[in-house]
C-alpha positions as MATLAB code, in Angstrom:
seq = 'MKVVGAIPARWGSTRLPGKSLIPIAGKPLIQWVIESARKASCLGELLVATDDRRIRDFVAGLGVRAVMTSSIHQSGADRIAEAVRDLGADVVINIQGDEPVIEQGLIDRLAEATAPGRAWDMATAAVPIENPADLSDPSVVKVVCGEDGRALYFSRSVIPFVRDPGSIACDRAHWRHLGIYAYKAAFLEKLVRAPQSLPERLEKLEQLRALHIGARIAVLPTHERSVGVDTPADVASVERIICQLHGI';
ca = [
     -17.248   10.391    7.568;
     -15.799    8.016    5.056;
     -14.569    4.790    6.679;
     -12.612    2.280    4.397;
     -11.709   -1.029    5.760;
      -8.564   -2.744    4.191;
      -7.396   -6.175    4.575;
      -3.759   -6.735    3.777;
      -3.244  -10.162    2.233;
       0.254  -11.105    0.885;
       1.131  -14.546   -0.524;
       4.695  -14.840    0.840;
       4.069  -15.438    4.506;
       7.401  -16.785    5.875;
       5.837  -19.495    8.120;
       2.694  -20.383    6.007;
       2.900  -19.241    2.459;
      -0.436  -18.802    0.671;
      -2.337  -18.935    3.873;
      -5.096  -16.390    2.655;
      -6.431  -19.265    0.542;
      -5.940  -22.146    3.024;
      -9.353  -23.675    3.527;
     -10.722  -23.670    7.092;
     -14.084  -25.170    7.934;
     -14.926  -25.247    4.233;
     -13.945  -21.668    3.151;
     -10.633  -19.979    2.471;
      -9.254  -17.965    5.398;
      -9.649  -14.569    3.649;
     -13.366  -15.420    3.128;
     -13.925  -15.762    6.802;
     -12.065  -12.466    7.449;
     -14.283  -10.706    4.839;
     -17.433  -12.021    6.132;
     -16.520  -10.936    9.803;
     -15.501   -7.435    8.525;
     -18.863   -7.044    6.746;
     -20.633   -7.079    9.861;
     -19.379   -3.651   10.902;
     -21.813   -0.963   10.116;
     -19.337    1.875    9.714;
     -17.685    0.684    6.615;
     -18.268    2.838    3.490;
     -15.955    0.458    1.521;
     -14.182   -2.780    2.155;
     -11.174   -3.883    0.039;
      -8.235   -6.389    0.009;
      -4.877   -5.142   -0.639;
      -2.649   -7.943   -1.999;
       0.408   -8.605   -4.141;
      -0.876  -11.904   -5.557;
      -3.224  -12.336   -8.468;
      -4.652  -15.694   -7.017;
      -5.992  -13.755   -3.922;
      -7.043  -10.953   -6.153;
      -9.091  -13.285   -8.419;
     -10.716  -15.184   -5.475;
     -11.859  -11.945   -3.577;
     -13.220  -10.500   -6.842;
     -15.407  -13.567   -7.023;
     -16.824  -12.693   -3.650;
     -17.703   -9.239   -4.922;
     -15.049   -7.488   -2.971;
     -12.712   -5.005   -4.432;
      -9.023   -6.079   -4.681;
      -6.229   -3.762   -5.222;
      -2.764   -5.008   -6.450;
      -0.012   -3.537   -4.342;
       3.768   -3.669   -4.285;
       5.503   -6.954   -3.148;
       8.150   -5.139   -1.173;
       6.102   -3.639    1.583;
       7.456   -3.995    4.973;
       4.240   -3.869    7.031;
       0.543   -4.101    6.661;
       0.216   -0.328    7.120;
       2.365    0.293    4.110;
       0.323   -1.983    1.882;
      -3.038   -0.498    2.910;
      -1.761    2.930    2.571;
      -0.849    2.380   -1.143;
      -4.297    0.690   -1.596;
      -6.432    3.454   -0.161;
      -4.418    6.523   -1.104;
      -6.935    7.844   -3.687;
     -10.179    6.868   -2.096;
     -10.702    9.940    0.029;
     -11.082    8.251    3.264;
     -11.268   10.011    6.561;
     -10.532    6.818    8.501;
      -8.960    3.618    7.478;
      -9.210    0.314    9.296;
      -6.543   -2.155    9.078;
      -8.122   -5.508    9.444;
      -5.705   -8.388    9.712;
      -6.006  -10.910    6.848;
      -5.104  -13.878    8.993;
      -7.615  -13.255   11.788;
     -10.968  -14.690   10.871;
     -12.849  -13.934   14.031;
     -13.498  -10.242   14.816;
     -15.503   -9.022   17.763;
     -18.914   -7.752   16.411;
     -18.790   -4.033   16.810;
     -15.013   -3.608   17.439;
     -14.489   -2.186   13.971;
     -17.240    0.432   14.655;
     -15.737    1.334   18.085;
     -12.321    1.943   16.374;
     -13.865    4.056   13.718;
     -15.563    6.193   16.315;
     -12.387    6.621   18.218;
     -10.495    8.089   15.251;
     -13.320   10.035   13.745;
     -12.524   13.663   12.590;
     -12.420   15.852   15.582;
     -11.284   13.286   18.045;
      -7.797   13.590   19.504;
      -6.507   10.123   18.566;
      -4.332    9.483   15.648;
      -4.779    5.866   15.690;
      -6.866    3.310   17.778;
      -6.306   -0.436   18.487;
      -7.511   -3.173   20.848;
      -6.328   -5.254   23.733;
      -7.654   -8.214   25.883;
      -6.509   -9.156   29.368;
      -3.974  -11.909   29.519;
      -5.293  -14.854   31.477;
      -2.861  -17.734   30.489;
       0.288  -17.261   32.189;
       2.251  -19.081   29.287;
       1.275  -16.083   27.120;
       3.538  -13.765   29.124;
       6.671  -15.468   27.834;
       5.399  -16.122   24.390;
       6.933  -13.511   21.906;
       4.240  -14.049   19.420;
       1.846  -12.598   22.025;
       2.279   -8.828   21.929;
       1.825   -6.911   25.183;
       0.896   -3.294   25.671;
       1.020   -0.982   28.519;
      -1.373    2.062   28.702;
      -1.734    5.303   30.468;
      -4.803    6.116   32.700;
      -6.626    7.630   29.601;
      -6.109    4.542   27.520;
      -3.214    5.889   25.608;
      -0.636    3.192   24.476;
       2.637    3.863   26.187;
       4.562    0.882   24.728;
       4.203   -2.425   22.807;
       6.580   -5.367   23.296;
       7.002   -8.984   22.663;
       8.555   -9.255   26.300;
       6.743   -9.102   29.297;
       5.687   -5.535   30.187;
       5.033   -4.542   32.900;
       7.690   -6.682   34.610;
       6.559   -7.793   38.073;
       9.720   -7.496   40.172;
       8.168   -8.868   43.512;
       5.598  -11.403   42.618;
       2.917  -11.653   45.163;
       3.725   -8.285   46.950;
       0.788   -6.628   44.961;
      -2.333   -7.584   43.281;
      -1.568   -8.112   39.611;
      -5.030   -8.752   38.155;
      -5.333   -7.166   34.745;
      -1.866   -6.030   34.873;
      -1.030   -7.706   31.490;
      -2.745   -7.019   28.159;
      -2.538   -8.649   24.897;
      -2.511   -6.400   21.846;
      -4.922   -7.436   19.143;
      -3.515   -6.511   15.575;
      -6.278   -4.426   14.327;
      -5.875   -0.596   13.726;
      -7.882    2.542   12.884;
      -6.036    5.409   11.535;
      -6.791    8.834   10.610;
      -6.077    8.752    6.951;
      -3.688   11.851    7.268;
      -1.814   10.144   10.053;
      -1.536    6.915    8.046;
       0.400    8.820    5.235;
       2.590   10.345    7.807;
       3.297    7.053    9.335;
       4.245    5.287    6.075;
       6.444    7.959    4.956;
       8.564    7.936    8.329;
      11.505    5.641    8.390;
      11.515    2.526   10.552;
      12.459    3.381   14.124;
      15.009    1.265   16.004;
      12.337   -0.266   18.363;
      10.297   -1.320   15.353;
      13.335   -3.001   13.772;
      14.101   -4.643   17.048;
      10.776   -5.980   18.018;
       9.257   -6.291   14.462;
       6.173   -4.253   15.537;
       4.993   -1.583   13.116;
       2.953    0.249   15.791;
       6.312    1.275   17.443;
       7.010    3.462   14.598;
       3.792    5.375   15.250;
       4.750    5.845   18.832;
       8.338    7.090   17.708;
       6.803    9.832   15.721;
       4.523   11.020   18.565;
       1.282    9.237   17.720;
      -1.565    9.301   20.113;
      -2.855    5.789   20.098;
      -5.955    4.720   21.882;
      -6.289    1.233   23.116;
      -9.714   -0.032   23.523;
     -10.372   -2.813   25.895;
     -12.195   -5.960   24.845;
     -12.796   -9.339   26.202;
     -12.997  -11.216   22.888;
      -9.708  -12.779   22.232;
      -8.796  -12.723   18.421;
      -7.398  -15.905   16.847;
      -4.755  -15.739   14.251;
      -3.407  -18.203   11.615;
       0.370  -17.972   11.606;
       1.620  -21.555   11.403;
       0.149  -24.831    9.985;
      -0.393  -25.832   13.666;
      -2.963  -22.839   14.074;
      -5.133  -23.986   11.350;
      -6.866  -26.961   13.316;
      -7.427  -24.737   16.340;
      -8.857  -21.930   14.384;
     -11.030  -24.276   12.597;
     -12.290  -25.670   15.877;
     -13.160  -22.287   17.112;
     -14.928  -21.243   14.014;
     -16.988  -24.499   13.971;
     -18.081  -23.828   17.464;
     -19.030  -20.166   16.752;
     -21.063  -20.922   13.582;
     -22.483  -24.316   14.653;
     -20.729  -26.140   11.789;
];
């Protein structure tokens, strides 16, 4: 089985342009992501899919392949599909370029879930929501799953909605989706060729396109909360976490 890890890294972030090269604890953000991804044992190849030569040149200096992609892609899935199209991958892992802390072993678990012969088209991860403030935060994406771990829906709103608070136990009722995906390569091609669905356009969540076309998405539970860099305010908090983890 050939597993390719792809890190989408575009320059034109709306809230934090050029964030891939923003220094955090002495290294650019993209370098932390690469170093975390390299801990996975399943990856036959790791690359960065970017639309910017500055990111390409920096990544090349780390000895990582960088693939220049179109600047008009609407999602990370579209960008990595272009980057891996001719690599003969069986499984493609979409590793978010703005999340520098990845649970050790999660990439391997995702690859295993989508290996040839497994029933899942995609796999992703989720962590229990423990902070009540996260329930009303639209930047915290929630997911509801079936008994077998299959994703039923993703939303920026509170799902499930608790109509009668206190009437039933709500422990582990709400799960935060982590933005890392494994795809069967053939399904990734099907996904990016499909038009955006109405739920995807409304919620701005690319995984809703996959559900719309009938994807079987496995949601793997984890207890390691990923941290992302989306705004200038996130830089300091993520830097503190990295320094704690690495004893800097």
